[in-house]
C-alpha positions as CSV (number, residue, x, y, z in Angstrom):
1,M,25.5,3.5,13.5
2,E,22.8,1.5,15.2
3,T,23.8,0.3,18.7
4,N,22.4,-1.6,21.6
5,M,25.1,-1.2,24.2
6,A,23.1,-2.9,27.0
7,P,25.7,-5.6,27.4
8,L,28.2,-2.9,28.4
9,Q,26.1,-1.8,31.3
10,A,27.8,-4.5,33.4
11,Y,30.8,-2.2,33.4
12,M,28.8,0.2,35.7
13,T,29.3,-2.3,38.5
14,P,32.8,-3.6,38.0
15,E,32.5,-6.0,40.9
16,T,30.1,-8.1,38.8
17,L,32.6,-8.5,36.0
18,P,35.3,-11.2,35.7
19,G,38.6,-9.9,37.2
20,T,40.7,-10.7,34.1
21,E,40.7,-9.2,30.7
22,S,40.3,-12.7,29.2
23,G,37.2,-13.3,31.4
24,R,35.7,-9.9,30.4
25,I,36.4,-10.6,26.7
26,G,34.7,-14.0,27.1
27,V,31.6,-12.2,28.4
28,L,31.6,-9.7,25.5
29,L,31.9,-12.5,23.0
30,G,29.3,-14.6,24.7
31,L,31.7,-17.5,25.3
32,K,30.3,-20.3,27.4
33,T,32.7,-21.7,29.9
34,K,32.6,-24.1,32.8
35,G,34.8,-21.9,34.9
36,P,36.7,-18.7,34.6
37,L,38.2,-18.1,31.2
38,D,42.0,-17.8,31.3
39,D,44.4,-16.5,28.7
40,I,45.4,-19.9,27.5
41,S,41.8,-21.1,27.1
42,L,40.9,-17.9,25.2
43,A,43.9,-18.2,22.9
44,D,43.0,-21.8,22.2
45,R,39.4,-20.9,21.3
46,I,40.5,-18.1,19.0
47,A,43.0,-20.4,17.3
48,K,40.3,-23.0,16.7
49,G,37.9,-20.3,15.5
50,L,35.1,-18.7,17.4
51,T,31.5,-19.5,16.6
52,V,29.0,-17.2,14.8
53,S,27.4,-16.5,18.2
54,A,30.6,-14.6,19.2
55,A,30.0,-12.2,16.3
56,E,26.4,-11.9,17.3
57,A,27.3,-11.2,20.9
58,L,29.7,-8.4,19.9
59,S,27.1,-7.1,17.5
60,A,24.6,-6.9,20.4
61,A,27.0,-4.5,22.2
62,L,28.2,-2.4,19.2
63,G,25.6,-2.7,16.6
64,R,25.6,-5.0,13.6
65,S,27.3,-2.4,11.3
66,A,30.4,-2.3,13.5
67,V,30.9,-6.1,13.2
68,V,29.3,-7.3,10.0
69,G,31.2,-5.7,7.1
70,P,34.2,-4.1,8.8
71,L,35.2,-7.3,10.7
72,I,33.4,-10.2,9.0
73,P,31.9,-10.1,5.5
74,E,28.1,-10.7,5.5
75,A,28.5,-13.7,3.1
76,T,31.2,-15.3,5.4
77,L,28.9,-14.9,8.4
78,R,25.9,-16.4,6.5
79,R,28.0,-19.4,5.3
80,A,29.4,-20.1,8.8
81,K,26.0,-19.9,10.3
82,K,24.4,-22.1,7.7
83,S,27.1,-24.8,7.9
84,Q,27.5,-24.4,11.7
85,K,31.2,-24.1,11.3
86,A,33.6,-22.0,13.3
87,L,34.8,-18.7,11.9
88,S,38.4,-18.6,10.5
89,R,41.3,-17.8,12.8
90,E,41.6,-14.4,11.0
91,M,37.9,-13.5,11.6
92,S,38.2,-14.7,15.2
93,E,41.3,-12.6,15.8
94,R,39.5,-9.6,14.5
95,L,36.6,-10.1,16.9
96,Y,39.1,-10.5,19.7
97,E,41.0,-7.3,18.9
98,V,37.9,-5.2,18.8
99,S,36.7,-6.9,22.0
100,R,39.9,-5.8,23.7
101,V,39.3,-2.2,22.8
102,V,35.6,-2.4,23.8
103,D,36.6,-3.9,27.2
104,A,39.3,-1.2,27.7
105,V,37.0,1.8,26.8
106,S,34.1,0.3,28.8
107,R,36.3,0.1,31.9
108,V,37.5,3.7,31.4
109,Y,33.9,5.0,30.9
110,H,32.3,2.7,33.5
111,G,29.7,1.4,31.1
112,D,28.4,4.9,30.1
113,E,27.0,3.9,26.8
114,E,26.9,7.5,25.4
115,A,30.5,8.2,26.4
116,I,31.7,4.8,25.0
117,S,29.9,5.4,21.7
118,R,31.2,9.0,21.5
119,F,34.8,7.9,22.1
120,L,34.7,4.9,19.7
121,N,33.1,6.8,16.8
122,R,34.7,10.3,17.0
123,P,37.9,10.9,15.0
124,H,40.9,11.5,17.3
125,N,44.0,13.6,16.5
126,L,46.3,11.1,18.3
127,L,45.0,8.4,15.9
128,G,45.8,10.3,12.8
129,G,42.3,11.7,12.6
130,R,40.7,8.2,12.5
131,S,38.2,7.0,15.0
132,P,39.2,4.5,17.7
133,M,36.6,2.1,16.1
134,E,38.3,2.4,12.7
135,M,41.7,1.8,14.2
136,A,40.4,-1.3,16.2
137,Q,38.8,-2.7,13.1
138,S,41.9,-2.3,10.9
139,N,44.3,-4.7,12.6
140,S,46.0,-5.7,15.9
141,A,48.4,-2.7,15.8
142,G,45.4,-0.4,15.4
143,A,43.7,-2.0,18.3
144,E,46.9,-1.7,20.4
145,A,47.1,2.0,19.5
146,V,43.7,2.6,20.9
147,I,44.4,0.7,24.0
148,N,47.6,2.7,24.5
149,L,45.6,5.9,24.1
150,L,43.2,4.7,26.8
151,R,46.1,3.8,29.1
152,R,47.5,7.3,28.7
153,A,44.1,8.7,29.6
154,E,43.9,6.5,32.7
155,S,47.3,7.6,33.8
156,G,46.2,11.3,33.7
157,F,47.7,12.4,30.4
158,A,45.6,14.6,28.2
159,V,44.4,12.7,25.2
């Protein structure tokens, strides 16, 4: 999988990141705001549909092949870009769920691109032999399973 995880390097210096999950997700998705992005504002933006630039921002962190295809079909992305329309609520929620996982794993691994990529792409026994990225891309319950796994690791449980 081709990746350019440079956007995740901000996690090496957590004091430069927004203090809330919503704020960090906003950064990962390249959302422009006048002030800090709160939970309500993020929920509203997802409900209305994110722009193509949000998919492009996440692609910059994870690589195009992690976003285009598994989360958003190529044709859908092309049409939205050409028409300058927002992505559907479903596509926006997919981007959000994967961004939640990327935020969580980036915090655990402090922006270490190699460790982040290794964790996201390696099959894990506690995820039924699937990779965390596969789980995150599948649906919100899959993303939540990965986040719970990361919480266990942060709490000192062997994962």
